[in-house]
C-alpha distance (Angstrom), angle and dihedral (degrees) to the residues before:
residue distance angle dihedral
M1 . . .
R2 3.80 . .
L3 3.79 90.1 .
V4 3.82 90.7 52.5
L5 3.80 91.3 50.0
R6 3.82 91.4 49.1
V7 3.81 90.7 50.8
M8 3.81 91.4 48.3
A9 3.80 91.5 48.9
A10 3.80 91.7 48.5
S11 3.81 90.8 49.9
A12 3.80 91.1 50.7
L13 3.80 90.7 51.0
L14 3.80 90.9 50.4
V15 3.81 91.4 51.8
M16 3.82 91.2 49.0
A17 3.79 92.0 47.3
Y18 3.80 91.3 48.9
A19 3.80 92.3 50.0
T20 3.81 91.9 48.4
Q21 3.79 90.9 48.2
V22 3.82 92.6 49.3
S23 3.82 91.7 49.2
A24 3.79 90.7 49.6
Q25 3.80 91.8 49.2
T26 3.79 93.5 50.9
G27 3.80 94.3 48.6
F28 3.81 94.5 -131.8
R29 3.77 131.7 121.4
N30 3.79 112.7 -112.2
M31 3.80 94.9 -109.9
F32 3.78 146.9 75.0
D33 3.79 106.7 -99.3
H34 3.80 93.1 -161.3
L35 3.79 149.8 -30.7
H36 3.79 115.3 -131.3
L37 3.81 113.9 -147.3
A38 3.79 127.9 -175.9
A39 3.80 127.5 -132.4
P40 3.82 137.1 155.9
D41 3.82 89.5 -118.8
P42 3.83 112.9 30.1
I43 3.82 94.0 -170.8
K44 3.80 91.8 52.2
A45 3.80 90.7 47.1
A46 3.80 92.2 50.7
E47 3.80 89.8 51.4
W48 3.82 90.5 50.4
Y49 3.81 91.5 53.9
R50 3.80 91.9 44.8
K51 3.80 92.0 51.0
N52 3.80 98.4 42.2
L53 3.80 104.8 29.4
G54 3.79 105.3 25.5
G55 3.79 102.3 -113.7
Q56 3.79 115.1 170.7
P57 3.84 120.0 -123.2
M58 3.78 117.0 -126.0
T59 3.80 137.2 -161.0
E60 3.82 90.3 -123.7
G61 3.81 89.9 81.9
T62 3.80 144.4 -38.0
D63 3.82 91.0 -117.5
R64 3.80 93.9 69.0
L65 3.79 143.8 57.7
M66 3.78 136.3 -164.0
F67 3.79 121.9 -122.5
G68 3.78 103.8 -177.1
E69 3.81 104.9 -56.3
T70 3.80 94.4 -21.5
R71 3.77 126.5 89.7
I72 3.77 122.4 -144.7
I73 3.79 106.0 -154.3
F74 3.79 124.8 -170.0
Q75 3.79 122.7 -147.6
R76 3.78 125.9 -167.5
N77 3.80 116.0 -100.1
E78 3.79 117.4 153.8
K79 3.80 93.7 -151.2
P80 3.81 114.5 10.7
T81 3.79 118.4 -172.9
P82 3.83 110.2 -110.8
S83 3.78 113.9 -96.7
A84 3.82 95.4 -128.8
G85 3.80 109.0 106.5
S86 3.80 95.3 19.1
V87 3.79 123.4 111.3
V88 3.83 87.8 -96.3
D89 3.79 96.0 48.2
H90 3.81 100.2 172.6
I91 3.77 147.0 -24.0
G92 3.77 126.7 -129.6
F93 3.79 131.1 -133.3
S94 3.79 126.0 -172.0
V95 3.81 119.0 -141.5
K96 3.80 135.7 176.4
D97 3.82 94.2 -114.9
V98 3.81 118.9 22.7
D99 3.80 96.0 -169.2
A100 3.81 94.2 50.3
A101 3.82 92.5 44.7
M102 3.81 93.4 49.8
K103 3.80 91.6 47.2
A104 3.81 90.8 52.4
M105 3.80 91.7 47.3
E106 3.79 92.0 50.3
A107 3.80 89.6 52.1
D108 3.81 87.6 51.2
G109 3.80 95.7 54.3
A110 3.82 105.1 -82.3
K111 3.79 123.0 135.1
I112 3.81 115.7 -126.1
E113 3.81 114.6 -140.5
G114 3.80 93.6 -161.9
P115 3.80 141.6 -45.9
A116 3.80 119.1 -55.8
R117 3.79 115.4 -97.7
E118 3.79 138.6 -165.6
V119 3.81 114.1 -111.5
A120 3.79 112.7 -158.2
G121 3.79 112.4 -118.4
L122 3.80 93.0 12.3
F123 3.80 124.0 52.2
K124 3.76 143.2 -90.9
L125 3.80 111.9 -63.2
G126 3.77 144.8 168.6
F127 3.81 138.2 179.4
V128 3.78 129.8 -122.7
V129 3.79 135.4 168.7
D130 3.79 113.9 -135.2
P131 3.85 118.4 -130.2
F132 3.82 89.6 -95.4
G133 3.83 100.8 52.9
T134 3.80 104.9 -93.1
R135 3.79 114.5 134.0
L136 3.81 111.5 -135.2
E137 3.78 130.0 -165.8
I138 3.80 108.9 -150.5
V139 3.81 112.0 -158.0
Q140 3.77 134.9 179.9
D141 3.80 103.1 -136.3
P142 3.82 110.1 149.2
A143 3.80 90.5 -170.4
K144 3.83 91.2 66.0
L145 3.80 121.4 23.4
G146 3.81 121.8 -176.9
L147 3.80 125.5 25.2
H148 3.79 102.6 15.3
H149 3.81 112.6 170.5
V150 3.80 148.7 -19.4
H151 3.80 115.9 -131.1
L152 3.81 121.3 -152.7
R153 3.80 131.1 -166.0
G154 3.78 124.4 -149.2
A155 3.77 147.6 138.9
D156 3.82 93.3 -96.5
P157 3.84 115.4 23.9
N158 3.81 93.1 -171.1
A159 3.79 91.5 52.6
S160 3.81 89.9 48.2
L161 3.81 93.3 53.6
A162 3.81 91.7 44.3
W163 3.81 89.3 53.1
Y164 3.81 92.1 54.8
V165 3.80 93.5 47.0
D166 3.79 91.0 50.8
K167 3.80 93.8 48.6
F168 3.83 103.6 34.3
G169 3.79 108.5 13.7
G170 3.79 117.9 -139.0
T171 3.78 134.7 158.0
V172 3.80 113.2 -66.9
G173 3.80 115.3 -145.5
K174 3.78 147.9 110.3
M175 3.78 121.5 -74.9
K176 3.82 106.1 -127.4
D177 3.84 86.1 -7.1
R178 3.78 87.7 -74.0
L179 3.81 115.9 74.7
D180 3.82 121.8 57.1
G181 3.78 112.2 -126.8
I182 3.78 149.5 124.5
N183 3.78 121.7 -95.7
Y184 3.80 113.6 -140.6
G185 3.79 107.1 -173.0
G186 3.81 93.7 -42.1
V187 3.82 96.8 -40.4
W188 3.79 114.5 102.9
L189 3.79 126.6 -137.7
L190 3.81 108.8 -150.6
A191 3.80 131.9 178.2
T192 3.79 135.3 -156.8
K193 3.79 131.7 -170.8
G194 3.79 117.0 -103.0
E195 3.77 146.4 104.3
A196 3.79 111.6 -72.0
T197 3.78 139.9 -179.6
P198 3.83 126.1 -142.8
S199 3.80 114.2 -81.1
A200 3.82 101.1 -127.2
G201 3.80 111.1 110.1
H202 3.79 93.7 17.7
A203 3.79 126.0 113.2
I204 3.82 87.2 -99.0
D205 3.78 95.4 47.9
H206 3.79 99.9 174.0
I207 3.78 147.2 -24.4
G208 3.78 127.4 -126.5
F209 3.80 135.1 -139.6
R210 3.80 126.6 -170.6
P211 3.81 118.1 -128.6
L212 3.78 121.7 -165.7
N213 3.81 87.2 -130.0
V214 3.80 117.8 12.1
D215 3.82 95.5 -159.8
N216 3.81 92.0 53.4
A217 3.80 91.2 44.4
V218 3.81 92.7 52.6
A219 3.80 91.5 47.5
T220 3.82 90.4 52.1
L221 3.80 93.3 46.0
K222 3.81 90.3 52.5
T223 3.81 89.0 58.6
K224 3.82 86.4 57.0
N225 3.81 91.4 53.4
V226 3.79 94.3 -109.1
K227 3.80 112.9 158.2
V228 3.81 112.0 -118.9
T229 3.80 109.9 -153.5
T230 3.82 97.6 178.2
E231 3.79 121.7 26.8
P232 3.83 118.4 -135.6
R233 3.80 112.6 -72.4
P234 3.81 137.8 160.7
L235 3.79 123.2 -102.3
T236 3.79 130.1 -171.4
L237 3.81 118.4 -167.3
P238 3.82 122.3 -140.7
S239 3.82 86.7 -105.1
G240 3.82 89.1 62.5
V241 3.82 95.5 -108.1
S242 3.80 110.5 140.4
M243 3.79 131.7 -159.1
R244 3.78 142.7 154.3
L245 3.80 120.1 -118.3
A246 3.78 146.8 174.9
F247 3.81 136.5 -178.6
I248 3.79 130.0 -133.4
E249 3.79 135.1 179.8
G250 3.78 113.3 -120.6
I251 3.77 134.9 -162.2
D252 3.83 115.0 -51.4
G253 3.80 90.3 12.4
V254 3.79 100.6 -66.0
R255 3.80 112.5 161.9
I256 3.82 111.3 -132.5
E257 3.78 129.2 -170.9
L258 3.79 121.4 -156.2
V259 3.81 113.1 -152.6
Q260 3.78 126.4 -170.5
R261 3.79 105.8 -166.4
N262 3.78 122.4 -157.3
């Protein structure tokens, strides 16, 4: 028994060391920097997410909220295409009571896709579409409340996950010992097989990662034949917060922003 435990512990250390090494090699922090959602009224959308999902306001801008270390930022789009069926199909949030949360969201304009259900080996979950077109998976996972996961669609889920590990690092594992994914600072990236369209113009327009140096990251990604759609440039928000950013096109047409924050 002791030998088995020692082997298991050694294996866990190897996985952690590998993940740390990969993150260091890629030059990215092991986290999602942000998710960029579209809505006709960004301020109204931010208030909806604050009220229903507990996002924290920030001085950086009234069009964004913090969920742990990850920003959710809303951009104006008068009629975004729903996220369902795009390469970034939905995002997941964990709450204390799925049924109560979904009932409150429905009363606040969300569309319920069906009653919540227990999934053996995982947790209780249900799906809703927010008033602006973003599909949300609401889960009841007491081990991780708040922003829980990002769920991709693509022709080859394993290839999708491998692409992200190669470009951005992260900790490879199984969510709840069941679903293959990549853990980015406590938020899982999952993938499922299915036809998908590029994310730009959808309610989940793009996702963001944070490089240590955006110019170096773009140069490295170019050597891996990644398409750069916007070269690194500076940006200063109306609040005075400055950063340096770039955009790339990822596997299956996902739009990805790289943000170097000061």
